[in-house]
A tleap script that builds the chain and sets N, CA, C and O, in Angstrom:
source leaprc.protein.ff14SB
mol = sequence {
  NMET ARG SER GLU ILE PRO PRO GLY ARG LEU
  PHE ILE ILE ALA PHE VAL LEU LEU VAL LEU
  GLY TRP ILE PHE PRO PHE LEU MET MET ILE
  ARG LEU ILE GLU SER THR PHE TRP LEU ASN
  PHE LEU SER PHE GLY ALA GLN VAL ALA GLY
  ILE PHE LEU GLY PHE ILE ALA THR THR MET
  TYR ILE ARG MET ASN ARG ARG GLN ASP CHIE
}
set mol.1.N position { 23.215 47.801 -17.359 }
set mol.1.CA position { 24.376 48.667 -17.328 }
set mol.1.C position { 24.890 48.882 -18.746 }
set mol.1.O position { 25.138 47.922 -19.476 }
set mol.2.N position { 25.048 50.134 -19.130 }
set mol.2.CA position { 25.492 50.457 -20.481 }
set mol.2.C position { 26.989 50.673 -20.512 }
set mol.2.O position { 27.573 51.210 -19.572 }
set mol.3.N position { 27.595 50.254 -21.586 }
set mol.3.CA position { 29.027 50.431 -21.762 }
set mol.3.C position { 29.292 51.782 -22.408 }
set mol.3.O position { 28.544 52.214 -23.285 }
set mol.4.N position { 30.337 52.436 -21.984 }
set mol.4.CA position { 30.714 53.723 -22.558 }
set mol.4.C position { 31.568 53.552 -23.812 }
set mol.4.O position { 31.774 54.514 -24.552 }
set mol.5.N position { 32.067 52.337 -24.062 }
set mol.5.CA position { 32.925 52.090 -25.218 }
set mol.5.C position { 32.039 51.637 -26.384 }
set mol.5.O position { 31.281 50.677 -26.242 }
set mol.6.N position { 32.124 52.305 -27.517 }
set mol.6.CA position { 31.307 51.894 -28.668 }
set mol.6.C position { 31.804 50.571 -29.250 }
set mol.6.O position { 32.972 50.217 -29.086 }
set mol.7.N position { 30.917 49.842 -29.928 }
set mol.7.CA position { 31.298 48.531 -30.469 }
set mol.7.C position { 32.460 48.598 -31.455 }
set mol.7.O position { 33.273 47.675 -31.510 }
set mol.8.N position { 32.551 49.666 -32.227 }
set mol.8.CA position { 33.655 49.780 -33.180 }
set mol.8.C position { 35.008 49.803 -32.495 }
set mol.8.O position { 35.962 49.188 -32.973 }
set mol.9.N position { 35.096 50.506 -31.380 }
set mol.9.CA position { 36.350 50.554 -30.631 }
set mol.9.C position { 36.649 49.197 -29.995 }
set mol.9.O position { 37.806 48.784 -29.921 }
set mol.10.N position { 35.602 48.506 -29.537 }
set mol.10.CA position { 35.811 47.164 -28.990 }
set mol.10.C position { 36.318 46.201 -30.060 }
set mol.10.O position { 37.159 45.347 -29.778 }
set mol.11.N position { 35.808 46.334 -31.294 }
set mol.11.CA position { 36.308 45.518 -32.396 }
set mol.11.C position { 37.801 45.746 -32.606 }
set mol.11.O position { 38.557 44.794 -32.799 }
set mol.12.N position { 38.222 47.002 -32.567 }
set mol.12.CA position { 39.635 47.324 -32.777 }
set mol.12.C position { 40.492 46.738 -31.656 }
set mol.12.O position { 41.544 46.155 -31.920 }
set mol.13.N position { 40.050 46.889 -30.415 }
set mol.13.CA position { 40.793 46.342 -29.279 }
set mol.13.C position { 40.870 44.817 -29.385 }
set mol.13.O position { 41.923 44.229 -29.140 }
set mol.14.N position { 39.764 44.183 -29.748 }
set mol.14.CA position { 39.745 42.728 -29.891 }
set mol.14.C position { 40.694 42.279 -30.996 }
set mol.14.O position { 41.400 41.283 -30.842 }
set mol.15.N position { 40.713 43.004 -32.101 }
set mol.15.CA position { 41.603 42.658 -33.205 }
set mol.15.C position { 43.062 42.774 -32.787 }
set mol.15.O position { 43.868 41.899 -33.106 }
set mol.16.N position { 43.411 43.846 -32.076 }
set mol.16.CA position { 44.791 44.035 -31.619 }
set mol.16.C position { 45.187 42.903 -30.666 }
set mol.16.O position { 46.291 42.368 -30.759 }
set mol.17.N position { 44.290 42.544 -29.756 }
set mol.17.CA position { 44.601 41.457 -28.825 }
set mol.17.C position { 44.780 40.126 -29.551 }
set mol.17.O position { 45.675 39.351 -29.214 }
set mol.18.N position { 43.940 39.860 -30.538 }
set mol.18.CA position { 44.083 38.621 -31.294 }
set mol.18.C position { 45.385 38.596 -32.093 }
set mol.18.O position { 46.040 37.557 -32.183 }
set mol.19.N position { 45.759 39.728 -32.667 }
set mol.19.CA position { 47.013 39.778 -33.427 }
set mol.19.C position { 48.214 39.594 -32.498 }
set mol.19.O position { 49.154 38.873 -32.832 }
set mol.20.N position { 48.182 40.245 -31.333 }
set mol.20.CA position { 49.271 40.052 -30.369 }
set mol.20.C position { 49.327 38.609 -29.891 }
set mol.20.O position { 50.413 38.059 -29.706 }
set mol.21.N position { 48.179 37.997 -29.691 }
set mol.21.CA position { 48.135 36.604 -29.290 }
set mol.21.C position { 48.630 35.663 -30.362 }
set mol.21.O position { 48.955 34.512 -30.068 }
set mol.22.N position { 48.696 36.121 -31.594 }
set mol.22.CA position { 49.244 35.321 -32.686 }
set mol.22.C position { 50.715 35.629 -32.907 }
set mol.22.O position { 51.500 34.723 -33.185 }
set mol.23.N position { 51.100 36.900 -32.787 }
set mol.23.CA position { 52.479 37.294 -33.073 }
set mol.23.C position { 53.454 36.769 -32.019 }
set mol.23.O position { 54.534 36.292 -32.365 }
set mol.24.N position { 53.089 36.850 -30.738 }
set mol.24.CA position { 54.003 36.385 -29.691 }
set mol.24.C position { 54.387 34.910 -29.864 }
set mol.24.O position { 55.577 34.599 -29.817 }
set mol.25.N position { 53.438 33.991 -30.061 }
set mol.25.CA position { 53.863 32.599 -30.287 }
set mol.25.C position { 54.674 32.428 -31.572 }
set mol.25.O position { 55.584 31.600 -31.624 }
set mol.26.N position { 54.353 33.201 -32.600 }
set mol.26.CA position { 55.131 33.108 -33.840 }
set mol.26.C position { 56.570 33.546 -33.601 }
set mol.26.O position { 57.499 32.891 -34.075 }
set mol.27.N position { 56.769 34.642 -32.874 }
set mol.27.CA position { 58.125 35.097 -32.571 }
set mol.27.C position { 58.866 34.113 -31.676 }
set mol.27.O position { 60.083 33.967 -31.787 }
set mol.28.N position { 58.149 33.445 -30.799 }
set mol.28.CA position { 58.777 32.412 -29.969 }
set mol.28.C position { 59.148 31.201 -30.820 }
set mol.28.O position { 60.178 30.570 -30.582 }
set mol.29.N position { 58.332 30.875 -31.795 }
set mol.29.CA position { 58.589 29.724 -32.634 }
set mol.29.C position { 59.834 29.931 -33.500 }
set mol.29.O position { 60.627 29.006 -33.680 }
set mol.30.N position { 60.005 31.135 -34.033 }
set mol.30.CA position { 61.197 31.398 -34.855 }
set mol.30.C position { 62.368 31.879 -33.999 }
set mol.30.O position { 63.401 32.288 -34.530 }
set mol.31.N position { 62.207 31.831 -32.682 }
set mol.31.CA position { 63.245 32.085 -31.681 }
set mol.31.C position { 63.801 33.505 -31.706 }
set mol.31.O position { 64.987 33.719 -31.454 }
set mol.32.N position { 62.944 34.466 -32.008 }
set mol.32.CA position { 63.345 35.870 -31.881 }
set mol.32.C position { 63.202 36.350 -30.448 }
set mol.32.O position { 63.945 37.223 -30.002 }
set mol.33.N position { 62.239 35.775 -29.724 }
set mol.33.CA position { 62.094 36.056 -28.302 }
set mol.33.C position { 62.071 34.723 -27.562 }
set mol.33.O position { 61.672 33.696 -28.112 }
set mol.34.N position { 62.502 34.761 -26.319 }
set mol.34.CA position { 62.561 33.538 -25.528 }
set mol.34.C position { 61.172 33.151 -25.032 }
set mol.34.O position { 60.391 33.998 -24.597 }
set mol.35.N position { 60.887 31.866 -25.107 }
set mol.35.CA position { 59.603 31.361 -24.644 }
set mol.35.C position { 59.654 31.193 -23.132 }
set mol.35.O position { 60.416 30.383 -22.605 }
set mol.36.N position { 58.819 31.981 -22.442 }
set mol.36.CA position { 58.718 31.869 -20.996 }
set mol.36.C position { 57.275 31.561 -20.628 }
set mol.36.O position { 56.359 31.730 -21.433 }
set mol.37.N position { 57.095 31.110 -19.408 }
set mol.37.CA position { 55.747 30.807 -18.942 }
set mol.37.C position { 54.870 32.049 -18.993 }
set mol.37.O position { 53.724 31.980 -19.437 }
set mol.38.N position { 55.391 33.174 -18.548 }
set mol.38.CA position { 54.587 34.396 -18.463 }
set mol.38.C position { 54.229 34.921 -19.843 }
set mol.38.O position { 53.123 35.421 -20.050 }
set mol.39.N position { 55.155 34.812 -20.789 }
set mol.39.CA position { 54.839 35.272 -22.140 }
set mol.39.C position { 53.819 34.348 -22.803 }
set mol.39.O position { 52.935 34.813 -23.523 }
set mol.40.N position { 53.938 33.043 -22.563 }
set mol.40.CA position { 52.930 32.108 -23.078 }
set mol.40.C position { 51.567 32.388 -22.465 }
set mol.40.O position { 50.553 32.384 -23.162 }
set mol.41.N position { 51.547 32.632 -21.162 }
set mol.41.CA position { 50.294 32.936 -20.479 }
set mol.41.C position { 49.709 34.252 -20.989 }
set mol.41.O position { 48.497 34.360 -21.176 }
set mol.42.N position { 50.566 35.252 -21.214 }
set mol.42.CA position { 50.103 36.542 -21.732 }
set mol.42.C position { 49.508 36.395 -23.130 }
set mol.42.O position { 48.454 36.964 -23.413 }
set mol.43.N position { 50.165 35.643 -24.001 }
set mol.43.CA position { 49.638 35.495 -25.361 }
set mol.43.C position { 48.337 34.693 -25.366 }
set mol.43.O position { 47.432 34.997 -26.143 }
set mol.44.N position { 48.231 33.677 -24.517 }
set mol.44.CA position { 46.972 32.939 -24.421 }
set mol.44.C position { 45.865 33.843 -23.883 }
set mol.44.O position { 44.744 33.832 -24.391 }
set mol.45.N position { 46.183 34.619 -22.859 }
set mol.45.CA position { 45.197 35.541 -22.289 }
set mol.45.C position { 44.755 36.594 -23.289 }
set mol.45.O position { 43.585 36.976 -23.315 }
set mol.46.N position { 45.694 37.072 -24.121 }
set mol.46.CA position { 45.346 38.059 -25.143 }
set mol.46.C position { 44.392 37.458 -26.168 }
set mol.46.O position { 43.450 38.118 -26.606 }
set mol.47.N position { 44.634 36.210 -26.550 }
set mol.47.CA position { 43.743 35.566 -27.509 }
set mol.47.C position { 42.347 35.372 -26.935 }
set mol.47.O position { 41.353 35.660 -27.600 }
set mol.48.N position { 42.273 34.890 -25.713 }
set mol.48.CA position { 40.965 34.652 -25.092 }
set mol.48.C position { 40.220 35.971 -24.889 }
set mol.48.O position { 39.023 36.065 -25.162 }
set mol.49.N position { 40.936 36.989 -24.407 }
set mol.49.CA position { 40.291 38.289 -24.207 }
set mol.49.C position { 39.838 38.881 -25.536 }
set mol.49.O position { 38.772 39.492 -25.603 }
set mol.50.N position { 40.625 38.712 -26.594 }
set mol.50.CA position { 40.240 39.209 -27.910 }
set mol.50.C position { 38.997 38.530 -28.445 }
set mol.50.O position { 38.137 39.178 -29.042 }
set mol.51.N position { 38.899 37.226 -28.234 }
set mol.51.CA position { 37.714 36.495 -28.691 }
set mol.51.C position { 36.476 36.963 -27.933 }
set mol.51.O position { 35.431 37.209 -28.534 }
set mol.52.N position { 36.596 37.086 -26.607 }
set mol.52.CA position { 35.441 37.522 -25.820 }
set mol.52.C position { 35.039 38.960 -26.149 }
set mol.52.O position { 33.851 39.256 -26.274 }
set mol.53.N position { 36.017 39.850 -26.288 }
set mol.53.CA position { 35.680 41.235 -26.631 }
set mol.53.C position { 35.042 41.320 -28.011 }
set mol.53.O position { 34.113 42.100 -28.219 }
set mol.54.N position { 35.533 40.528 -28.950 }
set mol.54.CA position { 34.927 40.503 -30.281 }
set mol.54.C position { 33.491 40.016 -30.237 }
set mol.54.O position { 32.628 40.554 -30.931 }
set mol.55.N position { 33.232 39.002 -29.425 }
set mol.55.CA position { 31.866 38.495 -29.283 }
set mol.55.C position { 30.964 39.533 -28.628 }
set mol.55.O position { 29.831 39.734 -29.063 }
set mol.56.N position { 31.457 40.186 -27.593 }
set mol.56.CA position { 30.678 41.219 -26.912 }
set mol.56.C position { 30.404 42.390 -27.853 }
set mol.56.O position { 29.289 42.911 -27.890 }
set mol.57.N position { 31.421 42.806 -28.615 }
set mol.57.CA position { 31.233 43.910 -29.563 }
set mol.57.C position { 30.216 43.545 -30.634 }
set mol.57.O position { 29.411 44.381 -31.045 }
set mol.58.N position { 30.252 42.299 -31.083 }
set mol.58.CA position { 29.289 41.861 -32.096 }
set mol.58.C position { 27.870 41.905 -31.557 }
set mol.58.O position { 26.967 42.390 -32.239 }
set mol.59.N position { 27.657 41.410 -30.348 }
set mol.59.CA position { 26.312 41.447 -29.789 }
set mol.59.C position { 25.849 42.877 -29.520 }
set mol.59.O position { 24.674 43.191 -29.708 }
set mol.60.N position { 26.764 43.746 -29.081 }
set mol.60.CA position { 26.389 45.153 -28.876 }
set mol.60.C position { 26.001 45.808 -30.194 }
set mol.60.O position { 25.020 46.549 -30.256 }
set mol.61.N position { 26.769 45.537 -31.250 }
set mol.61.CA position { 26.481 46.115 -32.564 }
set mol.61.C position { 25.130 45.639 -33.091 }
set mol.61.O position { 24.357 46.432 -33.628 }
set mol.62.N position { 24.846 44.354 -32.938 }
set mol.62.CA position { 23.575 43.815 -33.417 }
set mol.62.C position { 22.414 44.408 -32.626 }
set mol.62.O position { 21.395 44.778 -33.210 }
set mol.63.N position { 22.556 44.503 -31.312 }
set mol.63.CA position { 21.476 45.054 -30.493 }
set mol.63.C position { 21.221 46.522 -30.808 }
set mol.63.O position { 20.069 46.956 -30.829 }
set mol.64.N position { 22.286 47.298 -31.057 }
set mol.64.CA position { 22.102 48.715 -31.382 }
set mol.64.C position { 21.399 48.876 -32.718 }
set mol.64.O position { 20.509 49.717 -32.845 }
set mol.65.N position { 21.779 48.090 -33.716 }
set mol.65.CA position { 21.174 48.214 -35.042 }
set mol.65.C position { 19.758 47.653 -35.066 }
set mol.65.O position { 18.920 48.126 -35.833 }
set mol.66.N position { 19.488 46.672 -34.252 }
set mol.66.CA position { 18.138 46.104 -34.199 }
set mol.66.C position { 17.161 47.124 -33.628 }
set mol.66.O position { 16.024 47.221 -34.090 }
set mol.67.N position { 17.596 47.884 -32.630 }
set mol.67.CA position { 16.741 48.916 -32.059 }
set mol.67.C position { 16.467 50.046 -33.037 }
set mol.67.O position { 15.372 50.609 -33.036 }
set mol.68.N position { 17.433 50.386 -33.865 }
set mol.68.CA position { 17.258 51.486 -34.816 }
set mol.68.C position { 16.334 51.090 -35.962 }
set mol.68.O position { 15.636 51.941 -36.514 }
set mol.69.N position { 16.321 49.821 -36.324 }
set mol.69.CA position { 15.483 49.364 -37.433 }
set mol.69.C position { 14.002 49.312 -37.052 }
set mol.69.O position { 13.138 49.477 -37.914 }
set mol.70.N position { 13.707 49.090 -35.792 }
set mol.70.CA position { 12.315 48.916 -35.389 }
set mol.70.C position { 11.816 50.110 -34.703 }
set mol.70.O position { 10.657 50.145 -34.289 }
savepdb mol mol.pdb
quit
């Protein structure tokens, strides 16, 4: 099954998710926003999803370039 989203766009989405997963805990730490269970769960989920999307985008990029070289 082929993905319709190019690896470059997946990299951008992964980066945004990782940054959001970092900013939310930072804002909770300096007490600009209240720390709730759902916000903690959301920021953890954003980090995990960003890592997985980044890994998937990396493998897609490598596979696409490997096919073009050979």
